[in-house]
Residue frames relative to the residue before (quaternion, step in Angstrom):
aa qw qx qy qz dx dy dz
M 1.0000 0.0000 0.0000 0.0000 0.00 0.00 0.00
I 0.4726 -0.6780 0.4955 0.2674 3.53 -1.10 0.73
D 0.4658 -0.6870 0.4830 0.2789 3.57 -0.91 0.96
K 0.7854 0.1194 -0.0445 0.6057 3.56 0.76 -1.08
P 0.4627 -0.6746 0.4826 0.3130 3.60 -0.90 0.77
W 0.4507 -0.6906 0.4998 0.2650 3.56 -1.02 0.83
F 0.7839 0.1957 -0.0808 0.5836 3.56 1.17 -0.65
K 0.1124 -0.7588 0.6364 0.0813 3.54 -1.18 0.65
S 0.2036 -0.7653 0.6014 0.1062 3.49 -1.29 0.42
R 0.4502 -0.6852 0.4950 0.2876 3.55 -1.01 0.74
N 0.8429 -0.0550 0.0531 0.5327 3.57 0.79 -0.91
N 0.8192 0.0271 -0.0560 0.5702 3.64 1.09 -0.25
L 0.7265 -0.4916 0.3007 0.3742 3.52 -1.34 0.30
L 0.6832 0.5339 -0.3047 0.3941 3.60 0.93 -0.78
F 0.7419 0.3496 -0.2181 0.5290 3.59 1.17 -0.35
S 0.2010 0.7826 -0.5508 0.2091 3.54 0.80 1.07
Y 0.1111 -0.7835 0.6079 0.0650 3.55 -1.18 0.54
P 0.5392 -0.6472 0.4259 0.3302 3.61 -1.06 0.70
T 0.1551 -0.7950 0.5815 0.0764 3.55 -1.08 0.78
E 0.7391 0.2976 -0.1851 0.5752 3.59 1.25 -0.35
W 0.6657 -0.5127 0.3481 0.4158 3.57 -1.23 0.36
Q 0.6043 0.5574 -0.3620 0.4394 3.61 1.09 -0.63
G 0.6401 0.5217 -0.3155 0.4674 3.57 1.04 -0.76
W 0.6464 0.5004 -0.3145 0.4825 3.57 1.01 -0.81
A 0.6395 0.5201 -0.3292 0.4606 3.60 0.99 -0.77
V 0.6394 0.5136 -0.3245 0.4713 3.60 0.95 -0.85
L 0.6743 0.5036 -0.2995 0.4494 3.59 0.89 -0.91
I 0.6551 0.5041 -0.3104 0.4695 3.61 0.96 -0.84
V 0.6545 0.4932 -0.3109 0.4814 3.60 0.95 -0.84
W 0.6410 0.5238 -0.3280 0.4551 3.61 0.97 -0.80
I 0.6579 0.4970 -0.3079 0.4748 3.60 0.94 -0.86
A 0.6591 0.5046 -0.3104 0.4633 3.60 0.92 -0.89
L 0.6541 0.5075 -0.3090 0.4681 3.59 0.98 -0.81
T 0.6399 0.5242 -0.3158 0.4647 3.58 1.01 -0.81
V 0.6643 0.4872 -0.3006 0.4806 3.60 0.92 -0.88
Q 0.6525 0.5209 -0.3172 0.4499 3.60 0.93 -0.85
I 0.6584 0.4920 -0.3113 0.4770 3.60 0.91 -0.85
F 0.6340 0.5242 -0.3348 0.4595 3.59 0.98 -0.79
Q 0.6670 0.5027 -0.3085 0.4553 3.60 0.92 -0.86
I 0.6371 0.5180 -0.3296 0.4659 3.59 1.00 -0.77
I 0.6744 0.4794 -0.2955 0.4775 3.58 0.91 -0.89
D 0.6530 0.5241 -0.3126 0.4486 3.59 0.98 -0.83
K 0.6367 0.5407 -0.3262 0.4426 3.58 1.03 -0.77
N 0.7519 0.4039 -0.2062 0.4786 3.59 1.03 -0.77
S 0.6400 0.5241 -0.3414 0.4463 3.62 1.21 -0.03
H 0.4702 -0.7100 0.4712 0.2299 3.54 -1.27 0.50
S 0.7991 0.1132 -0.0663 0.5867 3.60 1.17 -0.34
A 0.6835 -0.4772 0.3525 0.4252 3.54 -1.31 0.19
S 0.6542 0.5090 -0.3288 0.4526 3.58 0.98 -0.76
D 0.6035 0.5392 -0.3533 0.4692 3.61 1.09 -0.64
T 0.6485 0.5229 -0.3142 0.4554 3.56 0.98 -0.85
L 0.7081 0.4652 -0.2735 0.4555 3.57 0.79 -0.99
I 0.6495 0.5026 -0.3177 0.4739 3.58 0.99 -0.79
G 0.6862 0.4824 -0.2823 0.4656 3.58 0.97 -0.83
F 0.6873 0.4868 -0.2740 0.4642 3.57 1.14 -0.62
F 0.5139 0.6929 -0.4054 0.3025 3.60 1.18 -0.51
L 0.7227 0.4455 -0.2651 0.4571 3.62 0.67 -1.03
P 0.6643 0.4751 -0.3382 0.4675 3.67 0.83 -0.76
F 0.6352 0.5284 -0.3383 0.4504 3.59 1.02 -0.71
I 0.6417 0.5118 -0.3238 0.4705 3.59 0.95 -0.83
L 0.6571 0.5026 -0.3096 0.4688 3.60 0.96 -0.83
L 0.6474 0.5061 -0.3206 0.4712 3.60 1.02 -0.75
V 0.6348 0.5112 -0.3329 0.4742 3.61 1.02 -0.70
I 0.6355 0.5109 -0.3276 0.4773 3.60 0.98 -0.80
L 0.6296 0.5273 -0.3284 0.4665 3.60 1.00 -0.80
L 0.6682 0.4949 -0.3046 0.4646 3.59 0.92 -0.89
I 0.6417 0.5108 -0.3289 0.4681 3.60 0.98 -0.75
L 0.6384 0.5106 -0.3277 0.4737 3.60 1.02 -0.74
I 0.6257 0.5083 -0.3351 0.4877 3.58 1.07 -0.67
F 0.6084 0.5394 -0.3499 0.4653 3.61 1.02 -0.76
I 0.6805 0.4911 -0.2902 0.4599 3.57 0.87 -0.95
G 0.7239 0.4689 -0.2545 0.4373 3.58 0.88 -0.93
T 0.8054 0.2852 -0.1314 0.5027 3.59 1.02 -0.71
G 0.6318 0.5387 -0.3356 0.4451 3.57 1.24 0.00
K 0.6799 -0.4310 0.3626 0.4696 3.50 -1.29 -0.30
R 0.6511 -0.5017 0.3774 0.4266 3.57 -1.25 0.15
Y 0.1931 -0.7768 0.5937 0.0825 3.52 -1.00 0.94
K 0.1868 -0.7607 0.6098 0.1212 3.55 -1.04 0.73
V 0.0379 -0.7803 0.6229 -0.0401 3.52 -0.59 1.25
G 0.7968 -0.0996 0.0154 0.5958 3.57 -0.14 1.26
Y 0.7829 -0.2495 0.2173 0.5269 3.57 -0.64 -1.13
I 0.6132 0.5602 -0.3355 0.4444 3.57 1.30 -0.10
T 0.2021 -0.7573 0.6096 0.1187 3.58 -0.99 0.87
L 0.1424 -0.7956 0.5876 0.0370 3.57 -0.76 1.13
G 0.7408 0.4356 -0.3003 0.4139 3.54 -1.18 0.59
């Protein structure tokens, strides 16, 4: 178990922010990975719509990954009647 949470949230899971250096490192790596995937998809596509359509699914998966990291390394979150983390 983590002693200090890497991420905190003011009121819900989607607006978490890093509080420790590990959280900042995760966020920087996530942003770099997102930009890199976008550039790879953009290089292989023929139009802007091809780029956006091709980037949609990887972006959604990356957001889900980041939310799972928030849950695993952050403080406990209460979503309705369910407690996560």
